[in-house]
Residue frames relative to the residue before (quaternion, step in Angstrom):
aa qw qx qy qz dx dy dz
K 1.0000 0.0000 0.0000 0.0000 0.00 0.00 0.00
A 0.4525 -0.6932 0.4949 0.2643 3.56 -0.93 0.98
N 0.5858 -0.5736 0.4452 0.3600 3.52 -1.17 0.61
E 0.4405 -0.7277 0.4647 0.2459 3.59 -0.71 1.09
H 0.7108 0.4534 -0.2597 0.4709 3.59 1.11 -0.53
E 0.5348 0.6211 -0.4032 0.4071 3.57 1.27 0.01
P 0.3681 -0.7505 0.4945 0.2382 3.64 -0.61 1.03
S 0.2692 -0.7301 0.6027 0.1766 3.53 -1.21 0.57
L 0.6804 -0.4874 0.3421 0.4271 3.58 -1.23 0.18
T 0.7265 0.4180 -0.2495 0.4850 3.57 1.11 -0.56
D 0.4136 0.7080 -0.4698 0.3269 3.57 1.26 0.11
T 0.4192 -0.7386 0.4718 0.2369 3.60 -0.74 1.05
S 0.6746 0.4845 -0.3141 0.4600 3.60 1.17 -0.23
V 0.5512 0.5979 -0.3984 0.4243 3.59 1.25 0.21
M 0.3207 -0.7417 0.5617 0.1775 3.54 -0.92 0.95
L 0.0361 -0.7810 0.6235 -0.0044 3.54 -0.79 1.05
G 0.5872 0.5640 -0.4230 0.3977 3.56 -0.77 0.97
T 0.5189 -0.5879 0.5115 0.3515 3.50 -1.39 0.06
P 0.4447 -0.7495 0.4029 0.2795 3.61 -0.36 1.16
S 0.6168 0.5613 -0.3610 0.4174 3.61 1.01 -0.62
Y 0.7461 0.3744 -0.1977 0.5139 3.59 1.17 -0.56
M 0.5568 0.6174 -0.3864 0.3994 3.58 1.27 -0.05
S 0.4637 -0.6716 0.5052 0.2806 3.54 -1.03 0.82
P 0.6657 -0.5092 0.3487 0.4195 3.59 -1.18 0.40
E 0.6587 0.5056 -0.3261 0.4518 3.60 0.97 -0.74
Q 0.6202 0.5126 -0.3461 0.4825 3.60 1.12 -0.53
V 0.6354 0.5258 -0.3276 0.4609 3.56 0.98 -0.82
R 0.6955 0.4627 -0.2661 0.4810 3.58 1.03 -0.81
L 0.4066 -0.7304 0.4468 0.3189 3.60 1.33 -0.08
S 0.2159 0.7976 -0.5268 0.1993 3.53 1.05 0.79
K 0.4071 -0.6919 0.5394 0.2540 3.53 -1.14 0.66
A 0.6238 0.5549 -0.3232 0.4454 3.57 1.29 -0.16
V 0.3091 0.7476 -0.5267 0.2613 3.59 1.04 0.69
D 0.0263 0.7923 -0.6081 0.0420 3.57 -0.89 0.95
E 0.7977 -0.3148 0.2006 0.4736 3.59 -1.25 -0.28
R 0.5515 0.6055 -0.4074 0.4040 3.60 1.17 -0.29
A 0.5460 0.5676 -0.4060 0.4635 3.60 1.24 -0.25
D 0.6203 0.5201 -0.3344 0.4826 3.59 1.13 -0.62
I 0.6017 0.5433 -0.3514 0.4683 3.58 1.09 -0.71
W 0.6057 0.5393 -0.3440 0.4732 3.59 1.03 -0.78
G 0.6761 0.5013 -0.2934 0.4533 3.58 0.80 -1.02
L 0.6465 0.4934 -0.3184 0.4870 3.59 1.00 -0.77
G 0.6072 0.5495 -0.3477 0.4566 3.58 1.09 -0.67
V 0.6358 0.5083 -0.3242 0.4819 3.58 1.03 -0.78
V 0.6470 0.5107 -0.3171 0.4691 3.58 0.96 -0.85
L 0.6506 0.5119 -0.3173 0.4627 3.61 0.91 -0.89
Y 0.6470 0.5241 -0.3084 0.4599 3.57 0.90 -0.98
T 0.6873 0.4891 -0.2744 0.4616 3.56 0.89 -0.97
L 0.6422 0.5168 -0.3263 0.4626 3.59 0.99 -0.77
L 0.7166 0.4619 -0.2510 0.4584 3.56 0.99 -0.82
T 0.8034 0.2961 -0.1337 0.4990 3.61 1.07 -0.68
A 0.3321 -0.7374 0.4969 0.3147 3.57 1.25 -0.47
K 0.6585 0.4299 -0.3111 0.5337 3.57 1.24 0.54
L 0.4676 -0.6323 0.5264 0.3232 3.55 -1.22 0.47
P 0.5290 -0.6541 0.4280 0.3304 3.61 -1.02 0.63
F 0.7718 0.2107 -0.1220 0.5874 3.60 1.18 -0.49
V 0.0448 0.7979 -0.5937 0.0942 3.54 -0.47 1.25
A 0.1809 0.7540 -0.6140 0.1475 3.55 -0.96 0.92
E 0.5406 -0.6096 0.4723 0.3363 3.54 -1.30 0.27
G 0.8480 0.1468 -0.1331 0.4916 3.54 -0.59 1.13
F 0.6987 -0.5123 0.3458 0.3602 3.48 -1.33 0.60
S 0.7022 0.4713 -0.2777 0.4557 3.61 0.73 -1.03
A 0.6574 0.5097 -0.3117 0.4593 3.59 0.96 -0.82
I 0.6320 0.5079 -0.3368 0.4787 3.60 1.01 -0.73
C 0.6397 0.5230 -0.3223 0.4620 3.58 0.94 -0.88
A 0.6536 0.5072 -0.3103 0.4684 3.58 0.94 -0.86
A 0.6518 0.5117 -0.3157 0.4623 3.60 0.96 -0.82
V 0.6321 0.5312 -0.3281 0.4590 3.59 0.97 -0.84
V 0.7100 0.4623 -0.2577 0.4645 3.57 0.92 -0.91
A 0.8393 0.2867 -0.0977 0.4516 3.60 0.82 -0.95
D 0.7409 0.4436 -0.2414 0.4427 3.62 0.95 -0.76
A 0.4327 -0.6382 0.5639 0.2957 3.53 -1.26 0.49
P 0.4959 -0.6293 0.4805 0.3567 3.61 -1.03 0.60
A 0.5829 -0.5449 0.4575 0.3925 3.54 -1.21 0.48
P 0.5717 -0.5917 0.4212 0.3817 3.61 -0.98 0.71
L 0.4978 -0.6873 0.4541 0.2713 3.53 -0.73 1.11
R 0.6889 0.4811 -0.2825 0.4627 3.59 0.91 -0.88
G 0.5201 0.6092 -0.4240 0.4226 3.59 1.24 -0.14
Y 0.6960 0.4217 -0.2545 0.5225 3.56 1.17 -0.61
R 0.8042 0.0758 0.0013 0.5895 3.56 1.05 -0.78
P 0.2190 -0.8374 0.4899 0.1040 3.59 0.17 1.29
S 0.6132 0.5814 -0.3536 0.4011 3.61 1.15 -0.48
V 0.5164 0.6239 -0.4314 0.3975 3.62 1.22 -0.20
P 0.4782 -0.6710 0.4757 0.3079 3.60 -0.80 0.93
E 0.5919 -0.5906 0.4177 0.3555 3.58 -1.08 0.76
A 0.6475 0.5323 -0.3223 0.4399 3.58 0.98 -0.82
L 0.6434 0.4963 -0.3242 0.4845 3.60 1.05 -0.70
E 0.6147 0.5271 -0.3468 0.4733 3.58 1.02 -0.75
A 0.6420 0.5300 -0.3215 0.4512 3.59 0.98 -0.82
V 0.6222 0.5283 -0.3378 0.4687 3.60 1.02 -0.76
V 0.6800 0.4885 -0.2920 0.4623 3.59 0.83 -0.98
L 0.6894 0.4769 -0.2923 0.4602 3.59 0.87 -0.91
R 0.5957 0.5366 -0.3743 0.4659 3.61 1.12 -0.49
C 0.6058 0.5418 -0.3494 0.4663 3.58 1.08 -0.65
L 0.7422 0.4112 -0.1973 0.4910 3.57 1.10 -0.76
E 0.3047 0.7435 -0.5316 0.2678 3.59 1.15 0.51
K 0.5335 -0.6517 0.4401 0.3115 3.58 -0.97 0.86
S 0.7304 0.3743 -0.2186 0.5279 3.58 1.00 -0.80
P 0.4847 -0.6846 0.4525 0.3026 3.63 -0.72 0.97
E 0.6097 0.5815 -0.3512 0.4084 3.59 1.07 -0.67
W 0.6836 0.4785 -0.2824 0.4734 3.59 1.16 -0.51
R 0.5855 0.5667 -0.3723 0.4444 3.60 1.26 -0.22
Y 0.6557 -0.4386 0.4030 0.4640 3.54 -1.33 -0.01
A 0.5492 -0.6519 0.4191 0.3127 3.56 -1.00 0.83
D 0.7986 -0.0780 0.0847 0.5908 3.57 1.04 -0.75
A 0.7147 -0.4659 0.3128 0.4174 3.55 -1.31 0.14
I 0.5902 0.5628 -0.3781 0.4382 3.60 1.10 -0.55
E 0.6505 0.5024 -0.3119 0.4766 3.58 0.94 -0.87
L 0.6431 0.5072 -0.3163 0.4786 3.59 1.01 -0.80
A 0.6384 0.5272 -0.3307 0.4530 3.60 0.93 -0.84
R 0.6461 0.5118 -0.3204 0.4669 3.58 0.99 -0.81
A 0.6559 0.5066 -0.3131 0.4638 3.58 1.01 -0.78
L 0.6952 0.4672 -0.2696 0.4752 3.60 1.09 -0.69
A 0.5047 0.7062 -0.4049 0.2873 3.60 1.14 -0.57
P 0.6581 0.5182 -0.3505 0.4190 3.67 0.84 -0.72
F 0.6890 0.4840 -0.2803 0.4609 3.59 1.17 -0.44
A 0.5691 0.5945 -0.3761 0.4257 3.57 1.29 -0.09
S 0.5162 -0.5942 0.5084 0.3492 3.52 -1.26 0.45
D 0.6756 -0.4529 0.3623 0.4551 3.59 -1.26 0.15
R 0.6458 0.5185 -0.3160 0.4628 3.56 0.98 -0.84
G 0.6498 0.5215 -0.3121 0.4565 3.59 0.97 -0.85
R 0.6542 0.4972 -0.3118 0.4770 3.59 0.99 -0.83
A 0.6382 0.5195 -0.3317 0.4613 3.59 1.00 -0.75
I 0.6449 0.5063 -0.3188 0.4755 3.60 0.95 -0.83
A 0.6569 0.5107 -0.3091 0.4606 3.57 0.91 -0.90
A 0.6506 0.5165 -0.3227 0.4537 3.58 0.94 -0.84
R 0.6437 0.5105 -0.3292 0.4655 3.60 0.97 -0.78
L 0.6633 0.5038 -0.3147 0.4552 3.58 0.95 -0.81
V 0.6661 0.5069 -0.3150 0.4474 3.59 0.93 -0.83
Y 0.7870 0.3624 -0.1781 0.4665 3.55 0.86 -0.92
R 0.4539 0.6684 -0.4661 0.3606 3.59 1.25 0.04
K 0.2385 -0.7638 0.5843 0.1355 3.54 -0.91 0.95
P 0.4543 -0.6784 0.4910 0.3037 3.58 -0.86 0.88
R 0.4546 -0.6795 0.5033 0.2799 3.54 -1.05 0.77
A 0.4213 -0.6858 0.5321 0.2627 3.54 -1.00 0.84
P 0.4580 -0.6703 0.4965 0.3072 3.58 -0.93 0.79
S 0.5290 -0.6251 0.4632 0.3389 3.56 -1.12 0.63
A 0.6389 -0.5147 0.4000 0.4086 3.56 -1.26 0.39
H 0.6123 0.5581 -0.3438 0.4421 3.58 1.09 -0.74
K 0.6733 0.4888 -0.2941 0.4703 3.60 0.91 -0.92
L 0.6424 0.5286 -0.3278 0.4477 3.57 1.02 -0.76
A 0.6730 0.4998 -0.2950 0.4585 3.57 1.06 -0.75
E 0.6138 0.5304 -0.3497 0.4687 3.58 1.22 -0.42
G 0.4973 0.6721 -0.4712 0.2810 3.52 -1.20 0.17
P 0.7189 -0.4632 0.3016 0.4215 3.55 -1.31 0.14
D 0.7510 0.3124 -0.1985 0.5468 3.61 1.05 -0.65
E 0.3970 -0.6936 0.5396 0.2651 3.55 -0.94 0.80
Q 0.2456 -0.7524 0.5911 0.1557 3.53 -1.01 0.82
T 0.4798 -0.6322 0.5094 0.3327 3.54 -1.09 0.58
E 0.6599 -0.5009 0.3639 0.4257 3.56 -1.23 0.36
A 0.6374 0.5418 -0.3329 0.4351 3.59 0.99 -0.82
T 0.6977 0.4519 -0.2984 0.4690 3.59 0.82 -0.86
S 0.6066 0.5458 -0.3611 0.4514 3.59 1.09 -0.59
V 0.6602 0.4953 -0.3081 0.4731 3.57 0.95 -0.86
V 0.6562 0.4976 -0.3162 0.4709 3.59 0.89 -0.90
A 0.6757 0.4962 -0.2982 0.4564 3.58 0.86 -0.93
S 0.6844 0.4817 -0.3078 0.4526 3.61 0.92 -0.81
N 0.6959 0.4467 -0.2769 0.4893 3.61 1.15 -0.51
A 0.5748 0.6012 -0.3811 0.4036 3.58 1.21 -0.35
R 0.4490 -0.6470 0.5374 0.3017 3.52 -1.13 0.64
P 0.5015 -0.6431 0.4659 0.3432 3.58 -0.95 0.71
V 0.4834 -0.6276 0.5198 0.3197 3.52 -1.12 0.68
P 0.3976 -0.7304 0.4861 0.2685 3.59 -0.59 1.05
R 0.3271 -0.7229 0.5761 0.1965 3.51 -1.03 0.80
R 0.0437 -0.8711 0.4891 -0.0032 3.48 0.88 1.12
R 0.6663 0.5188 -0.3288 0.4228 3.56 0.81 -0.92
R 0.6549 0.5082 -0.3187 0.4596 3.59 0.94 -0.87
W 0.6793 0.4805 -0.2964 0.4689 3.57 0.91 -0.89
V 0.6287 0.5242 -0.3468 0.4579 3.56 1.00 -0.73
M 0.6513 0.5049 -0.3157 0.4703 3.57 0.94 -0.88
M 0.6463 0.5054 -0.3245 0.4708 3.59 0.98 -0.81
T 0.6238 0.5382 -0.3344 0.4576 3.57 1.07 -0.76
V 0.6404 0.5198 -0.3181 0.4675 3.55 0.91 -0.93
L 0.6877 0.4767 -0.2877 0.4659 3.57 0.87 -0.94
G 0.6186 0.5395 -0.3372 0.4611 3.60 1.12 -0.69
V 0.6574 0.4890 -0.3020 0.4873 3.56 0.95 -0.90
L 0.6412 0.5335 -0.3133 0.4541 3.54 1.00 -0.89
A 0.6617 0.5044 -0.3112 0.4592 3.57 0.86 -0.93
A 0.6630 0.4954 -0.3103 0.4677 3.56 0.98 -0.80
A 0.6465 0.5212 -0.3213 0.4552 3.57 1.04 -0.75
V 0.6817 0.4723 -0.2888 0.4784 3.58 0.97 -0.85
């Protein structure tokens, strides 16, 4: 019999992730985690790209978790004064402790970052946002490890592909970010 107190991978009370990149609600094991936790993670990435430092540094796992939940990040411009105040404000909004104070989604964040991108960066971001995924051919859908019935092949070939909006939005944000940096 397995130890009853030993956590499993599917245990809801187990924390999975890198604490430096986890939002406060993830650290608290909240069930109300949504895409704004990703905005937090992008905020950590932005902060790190701009300063070469993590916004929350402490000795050990528990101390980092405590810092993420309770401490304010060091002012970004304290490490790199050349960063525009408005860009610092965008990054710090991503790192707000309360999800309600962060950007609602990656599109809103991308719009906030757009003024800091070069013309080339904005053009790349626009192509990524508006690129439509290609629908697989009926032949490709019928191939694969599982055989599809004729009915499912026809339905699948006539169905519009589910847009991978979140992936493209994240790529757009990263494209704008790369151009800004």
